[in-house]
VMD Tcl script that builds the backbone (N, CA, C; Angstrom):
set m [mol new atoms 231]
animate dup $m
set s [atomselect $m all]
$s set {name element resname resid chain x y z} {
  {N N MET 1 A 8.390 87.164 82.114}
  {CA C MET 1 A 7.401 87.986 82.273}
  {C C MET 1 A 7.454 87.993 83.992}
  {N N ILE 2 A 7.025 86.805 84.478}
  {CA C ILE 2 A 7.085 86.457 85.821}
  {C C ILE 2 A 8.236 86.782 86.376}
  {N N LYS 3 A 9.407 86.277 85.799}
  {CA C LYS 3 A 10.726 86.402 86.414}
  {C C LYS 3 A 10.879 88.151 86.634}
  {N N ILE 4 A 10.581 88.851 85.526}
  {CA C ILE 4 A 11.009 90.171 85.609}
  {C C ILE 4 A 9.946 91.053 86.554}
  {N N THR 5 A 8.778 90.555 87.113}
  {CA C THR 5 A 7.923 90.960 87.818}
  {C C THR 5 A 8.337 91.118 89.370}
  {N N LEU 6 A 8.652 89.236 89.620}
  {CA C LEU 6 A 9.241 89.176 90.824}
  {C C LEU 6 A 10.646 89.610 90.979}
  {N N THR 7 A 11.357 90.094 90.131}
  {CA C THR 7 A 12.672 90.795 90.747}
  {C C THR 7 A 12.201 92.192 90.895}
  {N N ILE 8 A 11.654 92.684 90.262}
  {CA C ILE 8 A 11.077 94.221 90.570}
  {C C ILE 8 A 10.387 94.257 91.901}
  {N N MET 9 A 9.437 93.369 92.361}
  {CA C MET 9 A 9.013 93.342 93.591}
  {C C MET 9 A 10.082 92.845 94.748}
  {N N LEU 10 A 11.012 92.182 94.244}
  {CA C LEU 10 A 12.113 91.971 95.373}
  {C C LEU 10 A 12.823 93.165 95.602}
  {N N LEU 11 A 13.343 93.728 94.586}
  {CA C LEU 11 A 14.050 95.232 94.791}
  {C C LEU 11 A 13.060 96.359 95.410}
  {N N ILE 12 A 11.637 96.173 95.143}
  {CA C ILE 12 A 11.031 97.487 95.950}
  {C C ILE 12 A 11.417 97.145 97.431}
  {N N VAL 13 A 10.935 95.669 98.092}
  {CA C VAL 13 A 10.642 95.221 99.279}
  {C C VAL 13 A 12.420 95.518 99.908}
  {N N THR 14 A 13.242 95.243 99.082}
  {CA C THR 14 A 14.598 95.382 99.545}
  {C C THR 14 A 14.949 96.768 100.109}
  {N N ASN 15 A 14.715 97.651 99.152}
  {CA C ASN 15 A 14.991 99.107 99.293}
  {C C ASN 15 A 13.795 99.838 100.278}
  {N N SER 16 A 12.776 98.964 100.666}
  {CA C SER 16 A 11.888 99.664 101.634}
  {C C SER 16 A 12.408 99.522 102.847}
  {N N TYR 17 A 13.140 98.799 103.314}
  {CA C TYR 17 A 13.932 98.674 104.630}
  {C C TYR 17 A 14.891 99.462 104.794}
  {N N ALA 18 A 15.389 100.151 103.945}
  {CA C ALA 18 A 16.617 101.170 103.899}
  {C C ALA 18 A 16.447 102.355 104.863}
  {N N GLY 19 A 15.324 102.486 105.129}
  {CA C GLY 19 A 14.932 103.912 105.652}
  {C C GLY 19 A 14.655 103.465 107.324}
  {N N CYS 20 A 14.501 102.078 107.385}
  {CA C CYS 20 A 14.316 101.534 108.989}
  {C C CYS 20 A 15.213 100.931 109.659}
  {N N ARG 21 A 15.340 101.084 110.867}
  {CA C ARG 21 A 16.137 100.345 111.717}
  {C C ARG 21 A 15.773 100.095 112.892}
  {N N CYS 22 A 16.220 99.106 113.715}
  {CA C CYS 22 A 15.838 98.703 114.973}
  {C C CYS 22 A 16.657 99.481 116.192}
  {N N VAL 23 A 16.011 100.101 117.190}
  {CA C VAL 23 A 16.760 100.730 118.261}
  {C C VAL 23 A 15.721 100.523 119.455}
  {N N CYS 24 A 16.570 100.844 120.459}
  {CA C CYS 24 A 16.003 100.614 122.057}
  {C C CYS 24 A 15.192 102.126 122.208}
  {N N MET 25 A 14.038 101.744 122.435}
  {CA C MET 25 A 13.216 102.888 122.950}
  {C C MET 25 A 12.333 102.449 124.113}
  {N N ASP 26 A 12.339 103.228 125.264}
  {CA C ASP 26 A 11.322 103.096 126.455}
  {C C ASP 26 A 11.833 101.483 126.971}
  {N N GLY 27 A 13.022 101.227 126.878}
  {CA C GLY 27 A 13.287 99.915 127.441}
  {C C GLY 27 A 12.978 98.604 126.468}
  {N N GLN 28 A 12.482 98.756 125.328}
  {CA C GLN 28 A 12.237 97.883 124.317}
  {C C GLN 28 A 12.568 97.927 122.853}
  {N N VAL 29 A 12.834 96.969 122.081}
  {CA C VAL 29 A 13.321 97.350 120.860}
  {C C VAL 29 A 12.224 97.502 119.738}
  {N N GLN 30 A 12.443 98.581 118.903}
  {CA C GLN 30 A 11.122 99.125 118.092}
  {C C GLN 30 A 11.893 99.494 116.879}
  {N N ALA 31 A 11.237 99.285 115.738}
  {CA C ALA 31 A 11.641 99.578 114.381}
  {C C ALA 31 A 11.370 101.230 114.360}
  {N N VAL 32 A 12.275 101.972 113.670}
  {CA C VAL 32 A 11.992 103.454 113.419}
  {C C VAL 32 A 12.412 103.567 112.194}
  {N N CYS 33 A 11.234 103.953 111.507}
  {CA C CYS 33 A 11.377 104.497 109.993}
  {C C CYS 33 A 11.515 105.797 109.591}
  {N N SER 34 A 12.070 106.342 108.378}
  {CA C SER 34 A 12.045 107.602 107.936}
  {C C SER 34 A 10.989 108.361 107.376}
  {N N SER 35 A 10.110 107.126 106.865}
  {CA C SER 35 A 9.023 107.361 106.156}
  {C C SER 35 A 7.726 106.554 106.534}
  {N N THR 36 A 6.815 107.218 106.725}
  {CA C THR 36 A 5.520 106.329 106.841}
  {C C THR 36 A 5.379 105.046 105.788}
  {N N LEU 37 A 6.081 105.453 104.476}
  {CA C LEU 37 A 5.776 104.482 103.386}
  {C C LEU 37 A 6.630 103.149 103.469}
  {N N ASP 38 A 7.528 103.312 104.685}
  {CA C ASP 38 A 8.786 102.435 104.877}
  {C C ASP 38 A 8.089 101.226 105.414}
  {N N ILE 39 A 8.437 99.918 105.079}
  {CA C ILE 39 A 7.942 98.620 105.880}
  {C C ILE 39 A 8.768 98.487 106.693}
  {N N ALA 40 A 8.412 98.298 107.969}
  {CA C ALA 40 A 8.920 97.900 109.200}
  {C C ALA 40 A 9.659 96.877 109.321}
  {N N PRO 41 A 11.150 96.719 109.518}
  {CA C PRO 41 A 11.498 95.330 109.651}
  {C C PRO 41 A 11.159 94.393 110.841}
  {N N ILE 42 A 11.268 93.201 110.795}
  {CA C ILE 42 A 11.111 92.433 112.277}
  {C C ILE 42 A 12.203 92.512 113.008}
  {N N CYS 43 A 12.558 92.903 114.369}
  {CA C CYS 43 A 13.521 93.524 114.969}
  {C C CYS 43 A 13.859 92.155 115.889}
  {N N THR 44 A 15.104 91.811 116.096}
  {CA C THR 44 A 15.551 90.715 116.657}
  {C C THR 44 A 15.304 91.165 118.259}
  {N N PRO 45 A 14.764 90.180 119.140}
  {CA C PRO 45 A 14.941 90.732 120.445}
  {C C PRO 45 A 16.258 90.548 121.115}
  {N N ARG 46 A 16.511 91.640 121.986}
  {CA C ARG 46 A 17.765 91.972 122.630}
  {C C ARG 46 A 17.391 92.686 124.069}
  {N N ILE 47 A 18.325 92.638 124.833}
  {CA C ILE 47 A 18.347 93.478 126.195}
  {C C ILE 47 A 18.838 95.133 125.844}
  {N N CYS 48 A 17.964 95.842 126.108}
  {CA C CYS 48 A 18.449 97.446 125.903}
  {C C CYS 48 A 18.907 97.705 127.337}
  {N N PRO 49 A 19.962 98.762 127.269}
  {CA C PRO 49 A 20.630 99.274 128.386}
  {C C PRO 49 A 19.649 99.988 129.316}
  {N N ILE 50 A 20.215 100.105 130.426}
  {CA C ILE 50 A 19.275 100.678 131.347}
  {C C ILE 50 A 19.543 101.991 131.105}
  {N N GLU 51 A 18.534 103.185 131.229}
  {CA C GLU 51 A 18.929 104.232 131.067}
  {C C GLU 51 A 18.872 104.985 132.525}
  {N N THR 52 A 19.646 105.912 132.428}
  {CA C THR 52 A 19.895 106.684 133.996}
  {C C THR 52 A 18.871 107.553 134.169}
  {N N PRO 53 A 18.543 107.803 135.232}
  {CA C PRO 53 A 17.155 108.779 135.707}
  {C C PRO 53 A 17.367 110.384 135.272}
  {N N SER 54 A 16.136 110.453 134.731}
  {CA C SER 54 A 16.692 112.038 134.272}
  {C C SER 54 A 16.287 112.890 135.392}
  {N N ILE 55 A 15.923 112.553 136.696}
  {CA C ILE 55 A 15.923 113.619 137.475}
  {C C ILE 55 A 17.057 113.459 138.783}
  {N N ALA 56 A 17.402 114.363 139.613}
  {CA C ALA 56 A 18.127 114.002 140.621}
  {C C ALA 56 A 17.560 113.069 141.677}
  {N N PRO 57 A 18.096 112.076 142.435}
  {CA C PRO 57 A 17.441 111.621 143.710}
  {C C PRO 57 A 16.967 112.515 144.616}
  {N N ILE 58 A 16.099 112.182 145.491}
  {CA C ILE 58 A 15.211 112.897 146.665}
  {C C ILE 58 A 16.104 112.970 147.753}
  {N N ARG 59 A 16.904 114.001 148.153}
  {CA C ARG 59 A 17.599 113.839 149.399}
  {C C ARG 59 A 16.965 113.821 150.695}
  {N N THR 60 A 17.427 112.780 151.360}
  {CA C THR 60 A 16.693 112.734 152.827}
  {C C THR 60 A 16.946 113.782 153.730}
  {N N PRO 61 A 15.867 114.049 154.496}
  {CA C PRO 61 A 15.933 115.222 155.211}
  {C C PRO 61 A 16.794 115.068 156.679}
  {N N LYS 62 A 17.534 115.998 157.021}
  {CA C LYS 62 A 18.415 115.538 158.196}
  {C C LYS 62 A 17.961 116.135 159.477}
  {N N VAL 63 A 17.198 115.361 160.211}
  {CA C VAL 63 A 16.505 115.661 161.405}
  {C C VAL 63 A 17.453 115.487 162.767}
  {N N PRO 64 A 17.392 116.305 163.514}
  {CA C PRO 64 A 18.150 116.375 164.645}
  {C C PRO 64 A 17.480 115.190 165.580}
  {N N PRO 65 A 18.231 114.518 166.564}
  {CA C PRO 65 A 17.735 113.624 167.703}
  {C C PRO 65 A 16.791 114.406 168.563}
  {N N ILE 66 A 15.558 113.332 168.799}
  {CA C ILE 66 A 14.439 113.650 169.619}
  {C C ILE 66 A 15.095 114.472 170.979}
  {N N GLY 67 A 14.330 115.598 171.391}
  {CA C GLY 67 A 14.743 116.188 172.405}
  {C C GLY 67 A 15.888 117.208 172.420}
  {N N THR 68 A 16.505 117.390 171.142}
  {CA C THR 68 A 17.581 118.255 170.865}
  {C C THR 68 A 16.881 119.250 169.954}
  {N N SER 69 A 17.727 120.767 170.142}
  {CA C SER 69 A 17.353 121.725 169.193}
  {C C SER 69 A 18.325 121.473 167.886}
  {N N GLY 70 A 19.720 121.237 167.910}
  {CA C GLY 70 A 20.662 121.184 167.007}
  {C C GLY 70 A 21.833 120.307 167.531}
  {N N CYS 71 A 22.453 119.759 166.729}
  {CA C CYS 71 A 23.650 118.905 167.034}
  {C C CYS 71 A 24.932 119.668 166.437}
  {N N VAL 72 A 26.205 119.350 167.062}
  {CA C VAL 72 A 27.440 119.720 166.680}
  {C C VAL 72 A 28.221 118.507 166.863}
  {N N GLN 73 A 29.255 118.292 165.837}
  {CA C GLN 73 A 30.080 117.195 165.974}
  {C C GLN 73 A 31.261 117.742 166.397}
  {N N LYS 74 A 31.866 116.948 167.829}
  {CA C LYS 74 A 33.140 117.359 168.353}
  {C C LYS 74 A 33.901 115.806 168.529}
  {N N ASN 75 A 35.138 116.185 168.536}
  {CA C ASN 75 A 36.184 114.953 168.717}
  {C C ASN 75 A 36.433 114.882 170.262}
  {N N VAL 76 A 36.371 113.821 170.869}
  {CA C VAL 76 A 36.534 113.578 172.352}
  {C C VAL 76 A 37.861 113.080 172.583}
  {N N ALA 77 A 38.803 113.275 173.177}
  {CA C ALA 77 A 40.020 112.901 173.518}
  {C C ALA 77 A 40.071 112.075 174.736}
}
mol reanalyze $m
mol bondsrecalc $m
mol representation Tube
mol addrep $m
């Protein structure tokens, strides 16, 4: 009787991990489950890839040199 109970408990625990997986979120490894009833596994530590920024970098303003109102680039021979 005890062996049957332990076998059933082992099957339930093994199947509860089926809906969970370890993924990188916000730079950290976290368990993500498809149901709130699933038991989250212990995720092994690993390095998550660096995410590209979602916004474009700020452009530096182009200011003409002090004392001038504008500049023009010319080739001098």
